[in-house]
C-alpha positions as CSV (number, residue, x, y, z in Angstrom):
1,M,0.0,0.0,0.0
2,S,2.9,2.4,0.7
3,E,4.3,4.9,-1.8
4,L,7.3,5.5,0.5
5,S,9.5,2.4,0.2
6,P,12.5,4.5,-1.0
7,D,12.3,6.5,2.3
8,K,12.8,3.4,4.5
9,K,16.6,4.0,4.4
10,Q,16.4,7.6,5.5
11,P,17.3,8.3,9.1
12,D,14.6,9.3,11.6
13,N,15.9,12.9,11.8
14,G,14.6,13.5,15.3
15,S,11.6,11.2,15.7
16,S,12.5,8.4,18.1
17,A,11.2,4.9,17.7
18,S,9.8,5.0,21.2
19,S,7.7,8.1,20.5
20,H,6.4,6.4,17.4
21,T,5.4,3.4,19.4
22,L,3.6,5.6,21.9
23,L,1.7,7.4,19.1
24,E,0.9,4.1,17.4
25,G,-0.5,2.8,20.6
26,R,-2.9,5.8,20.8
27,L,-3.8,5.3,17.1
28,G,-4.3,1.6,17.5
29,Y,-2.2,0.7,14.5
30,Q,1.5,0.0,13.8
31,L,2.5,1.8,10.7
32,E,5.5,1.6,8.4
33,T,8.1,3.7,10.0
34,A,9.0,5.9,7.0
35,L,5.3,6.5,6.3
36,L,4.7,7.7,9.9
37,V,7.8,9.8,9.9
38,R,6.6,11.6,6.7
39,A,3.1,12.1,8.2
40,L,4.7,13.9,11.1
41,T,7.1,16.1,9.1
42,H,6.1,19.7,8.8
43,R,7.4,21.7,5.9
44,S,9.4,24.0,8.3
45,Y,11.4,21.0,9.4
46,A,11.8,19.7,5.8
47,Y,13.1,23.1,4.6
48,E,15.6,23.4,7.4
49,N,17.0,19.9,6.8
50,G,17.8,19.9,3.1
51,G,14.3,19.6,1.5
52,L,13.0,16.4,3.0
53,P,9.6,15.1,1.9
54,T,6.8,16.8,3.8
55,N,3.5,15.6,5.1
56,E,1.5,17.7,2.6
57,R,0.6,15.0,0.1
58,L,-0.5,12.7,3.0
59,E,-2.5,15.6,4.4
60,F,-4.3,15.9,1.0
61,L,-5.1,12.2,1.0
62,G,-6.2,12.1,4.6
63,D,-8.5,15.1,4.2
64,S,-10.4,13.2,1.5
65,V,-10.6,10.0,3.5
66,L,-11.8,11.9,6.6
67,G,-14.4,13.7,4.5
68,L,-15.7,10.5,2.9
69,V,-16.1,8.7,6.2
70,V,-17.8,11.6,8.0
71,T,-20.1,12.3,5.0
72,D,-21.1,8.6,4.8
73,T,-21.8,8.5,8.5
74,L,-24.0,11.6,8.4
75,Y,-25.9,10.4,5.3
76,R,-26.7,7.1,7.0
77,T,-27.5,8.3,10.4
78,H,-29.7,11.3,9.4
79,P,-31.9,10.0,6.5
80,D,-34.4,12.8,6.8
81,L,-32.0,15.8,6.8
82,P,-31.7,17.9,3.6
83,E,-28.5,18.5,1.8
84,G,-27.9,21.9,3.3
85,Q,-28.2,20.7,6.9
86,L,-25.9,17.7,6.2
87,A,-23.3,20.1,4.8
88,K,-23.5,22.2,8.1
89,L,-23.0,19.1,10.2
90,R,-20.0,18.0,8.1
91,A,-18.5,21.5,8.4
92,A,-18.9,21.3,12.1
93,V,-16.8,18.1,12.2
94,V,-14.3,18.6,9.4
95,N,-12.7,21.9,10.2
96,S,-9.3,23.0,11.6
97,R,-10.6,23.8,15.0
98,A,-12.3,20.5,15.5
99,L,-9.4,18.6,14.1
100,A,-7.0,20.4,16.3
101,E,-9.0,19.5,19.4
102,V,-8.9,15.8,18.4
103,G,-5.1,16.2,17.8
104,R,-4.6,17.7,21.2
105,G,-6.5,14.7,22.7
106,L,-3.8,12.5,21.1
107,E,-1.0,14.9,22.2
108,L,-0.1,14.9,18.6
109,G,1.9,18.1,18.9
110,S,4.6,16.4,20.9
111,F,5.3,14.1,17.9
112,I,5.4,16.6,15.1
113,R,8.8,17.4,13.5
114,L,9.0,21.2,13.4
115,G,11.6,23.7,12.2
116,R,13.2,26.0,14.8
117,G,11.1,28.9,13.7
118,E,7.8,27.2,14.2
119,E,9.1,25.6,17.4
120,G,9.9,29.0,18.8
121,T,6.4,30.5,18.0
122,G,4.3,27.8,19.6
123,G,3.8,25.7,16.5
124,R,3.1,22.5,18.4
125,D,-0.2,23.9,19.6
126,K,-1.2,25.8,16.5
127,A,-4.6,24.7,15.2
128,S,-3.6,24.7,11.6
129,I,-0.5,22.5,12.2
130,L,-2.3,20.1,14.4
131,A,-5.2,19.7,11.9
132,D,-2.9,19.2,9.0
133,T,-0.8,16.6,10.8
134,L,-3.9,14.7,11.9
135,E,-5.1,14.5,8.3
136,A,-1.6,13.3,7.2
137,V,-1.7,10.6,9.9
138,I,-5.2,9.4,8.7
139,G,-3.8,9.4,5.1
140,A,-0.8,7.2,6.3
141,V,-3.2,4.8,8.0
142,Y,-5.2,4.5,4.8
143,L,-2.1,3.8,2.7
144,D,-0.6,1.3,5.2
145,Q,-3.7,-0.5,6.5
146,G,-6.5,0.2,3.9
147,L,-9.8,2.1,4.0
148,G,-11.3,-0.2,6.6
149,A,-8.7,0.6,9.2
150,A,-8.7,4.3,8.3
151,S,-12.5,4.3,8.6
152,E,-12.3,2.6,12.0
153,L,-9.8,5.2,13.2
154,V,-12.0,8.1,12.0
155,H,-15.0,6.7,13.8
156,R,-13.1,6.2,17.0
157,L,-11.8,9.7,17.0
158,F,-14.7,11.6,15.5
159,D,-18.0,9.8,16.4
160,P,-18.3,11.7,19.7
161,L,-17.9,14.9,17.8
162,I,-20.4,13.9,15.2
163,E,-22.9,13.1,17.9
164,K,-22.3,16.3,19.7
165,S,-22.6,18.3,16.5
166,S,-26.0,16.7,15.7
167,N,-27.4,18.3,18.8
168,L,-26.0,21.8,18.3
169,G,-28.8,23.3,16.2
170,A,-27.9,26.9,15.5
171,G,-24.4,26.3,17.0
172,L,-23.4,24.3,14.0
173,D,-22.4,27.6,12.4
174,W,-23.1,30.7,14.4
175,K,-22.3,33.1,11.5
176,T,-24.8,31.4,9.2
177,S,-27.4,31.1,11.9
178,L,-27.1,34.8,12.7
179,Q,-27.5,35.7,9.0
180,E,-30.6,33.6,8.8
181,L,-32.1,35.1,11.9
182,T,-31.4,38.7,10.9
183,A,-32.9,38.0,7.5
184,A,-36.1,36.6,9.2
185,E,-36.3,39.6,11.5
186,S,-35.6,42.1,8.6
187,L,-32.6,43.6,10.4
188,G,-30.1,43.5,7.6
189,V,-26.8,41.7,7.0
190,P,-24.3,41.2,9.9
191,E,-20.9,42.6,9.7
192,Y,-17.8,42.0,11.8
193,L,-15.2,44.4,13.1
194,V,-12.0,42.6,14.0
195,T,-9.0,43.9,16.0
196,E,-5.9,42.1,17.0
197,T,-3.4,42.4,19.8
198,G,-0.2,40.7,20.8
199,P,3.0,39.5,19.0
200,D,2.8,37.7,15.7
201,H,3.2,34.2,17.3
202,E,0.6,34.8,20.0
203,K,-2.1,37.1,18.6
204,T,-5.5,37.5,20.1
205,F,-8.4,38.6,17.9
206,T,-11.5,40.4,19.1
207,A,-14.6,40.6,16.9
208,A,-17.8,42.7,17.3
209,A,-20.9,41.6,15.4
210,R,-22.9,44.5,14.2
211,V,-26.4,44.5,12.5
212,G,-27.9,47.7,11.1
213,G,-25.2,49.7,12.8
214,V,-25.9,48.2,16.2
215,S,-23.4,46.0,18.1
216,Y,-25.1,42.9,19.5
217,G,-22.1,40.9,20.7
218,T,-18.3,40.4,20.8
219,G,-16.0,37.4,20.9
220,T,-12.3,36.7,21.2
221,G,-10.1,33.9,19.9
222,R,-6.7,32.8,18.7
223,S,-7.9,33.2,15.1
224,K,-10.1,35.7,13.3
225,K,-12.6,33.0,12.4
226,E,-12.9,31.8,16.0
227,A,-13.5,35.4,17.3
228,E,-16.1,36.0,14.6
229,Q,-17.9,32.8,15.5
230,Q,-18.0,33.7,19.2
231,A,-19.3,37.2,18.3
232,A,-22.0,35.7,16.1
233,E,-23.1,33.4,18.9
234,S,-23.4,36.3,21.3
235,A,-25.4,38.4,18.8
236,W,-27.6,35.4,17.8
237,R,-28.6,34.8,21.4
238,A,-29.3,38.5,22.0
239,I,-31.5,39.0,18.9
240,K,-33.3,35.7,19.5
241,A,-34.1,36.7,23.1
242,A,-35.4,40.1,22.0
243,A,-37.6,38.5,19.3
244,E,-39.1,36.0,21.8
245,E,-39.8,38.8,24.3
246,R,-41.5,40.9,21.6
247,A,-43.6,37.9,20.5
248,T,-44.7,37.3,24.1
249,A,-45.7,40.9,24.6
250,E,-47.7,40.9,21.4
251,R,-49.6,37.7,22.5
252,T,-50.3,39.3,25.8
253,A,-51.7,42.5,24.2
254,V,-54.2,40.7,21.9
255,G,-54.3,37.3,23.6
256,A,-56.7,35.4,26.0
257,P,-59.0,37.3,28.4
258,D,-58.1,37.5,32.1
259,E,-59.7,35.4,34.8
260,A,-62.5,37.8,35.6
261,E,-63.5,38.1,32.0
262,A,-63.5,34.4,31.6
263,E,-65.8,33.9,34.6
264,A,-68.2,36.6,33.3
265,G,-68.4,34.8,30.0
266,V,-69.2,31.5,31.6
267,E,-72.1,33.2,33.6
268,A,-73.5,34.8,30.5
269,V,-73.6,31.5,28.6
270,A,-75.3,29.9,31.6
271,Q,-78.0,32.6,31.7
272,V,-78.7,32.3,27.9
273,R,-79.1,28.5,28.2
274,A,-81.5,28.8,31.3
275,Q,-83.7,31.3,29.4
276,A,-83.8,29.1,26.4
277,D,-84.8,26.1,28.5
278,S,-87.6,28.0,30.3
279,E,-89.0,29.3,27.0
280,T,-89.0,25.7,25.6
281,G,-90.9,24.4,28.6
282,A,-93.6,27.2,28.6
283,G,-94.4,26.6,24.9
284,A,-94.8,22.8,25.2
285,E,-98.3,21.3,24.5
286,P,-100.1,19.5,27.4
287,G,-99.1,15.9,27.6
288,V,-95.9,16.2,25.7
289,E,-93.8,16.0,28.8
290,G,-95.7,13.0,30.0
291,A,-95.3,11.4,26.6
292,A,-91.6,11.9,26.9
293,D,-91.7,10.2,30.2
294,G,-93.8,7.3,28.8
295,E,-97.2,8.6,30.2
296,G,-100.0,8.5,27.6
297,A,-97.8,7.4,24.8
298,T,-99.3,5.0,22.3
299,D,-97.7,1.6,22.0
300,S,-98.2,1.2,18.3
301,P,-99.0,3.3,15.2
302,S,-102.2,1.3,14.8
303,A,-103.8,2.7,17.9
304,S,-107.3,4.2,17.3
305,P,-107.5,8.0,17.2
306,P,-109.6,9.7,19.8
307,S,-113.4,9.8,19.0
308,S,-115.2,13.0,17.9
309,P,-117.5,14.8,20.4
310,A,-121.1,13.5,20.3
311,A,-123.6,15.7,18.4
312,P,-126.3,17.4,20.6
313,A,-129.7,15.7,20.7
314,P,-132.6,17.3,18.8
315,E,-135.0,19.4,20.9
316,E,-138.5,17.8,21.6
317,R,-141.4,19.7,20.0
318,P,-145.1,19.6,21.1
319,P,-147.2,17.5,18.8
320,G,-148.6,19.3,15.9
321,E,-146.0,22.2,16.1
322,P,-144.3,22.7,12.8
323,A,-140.5,22.4,12.7
324,G,-138.5,25.6,12.9
325,A,-141.3,27.4,14.7
């Protein structure tokens, strides 16, 4: 699988066999020595030592392997999510900051071969260097052990982060979430004002998120992107809270009646029903109520109707008196 067989004869150039064994133990795989050495060789070290091979090609390969495994996992575990949401989830996992945190968990910085310049400026803890080296290591595992092993390594290192990201909601990408919220509230497009302090090797960035000329939040970080994300989060929470308060106030102003009004409404309905019942009872024909109770009701449709009143008897007249006299 390896493309580095000619490098097997090269000296270690500062990476000890014992440190390799320690790192391999954390990775769970024993790799070809030259391949692992190259994965750990930053370009600053390579340039200072006669132009040795760097880890950049392995980084390129590992980035693709990582992206494939994470994308496949998200696709299978979230069958109902649209493409845009899947892309946000992937971006929350496959980014320099997230990779750097995974690298710190492996203490990867202590194994990287760095030049003196990067060594002196805190390069072992730089997010970009840690992220690139981790991708190179993944690429090395893929070349030496195959896709199955590389996939297993990615799952072991990144599944907790994938699960966490799935529950972040708006926190997947605060800048995008803020832009969507400000558009929904018709507030305008967010802008970020960034300042920096400190020496070149230890800069601190501060960002202010402004919408419609109003500052809604600030954030700080070791990079401009990190500061902007924190500022966007602060602004999103502030605008969201204001929108919810406004919605609550509007519902209260035009919403449900208070308790006294509710009781009065119940009483009015009861009075109307009582009046309707009394009117119905007064207008009923005699015998109807009894019929409803079973009194006087006929047992069959063939029952005889009531007889007509008897005609009055003709008056008696004296004999010989003509009729109609």
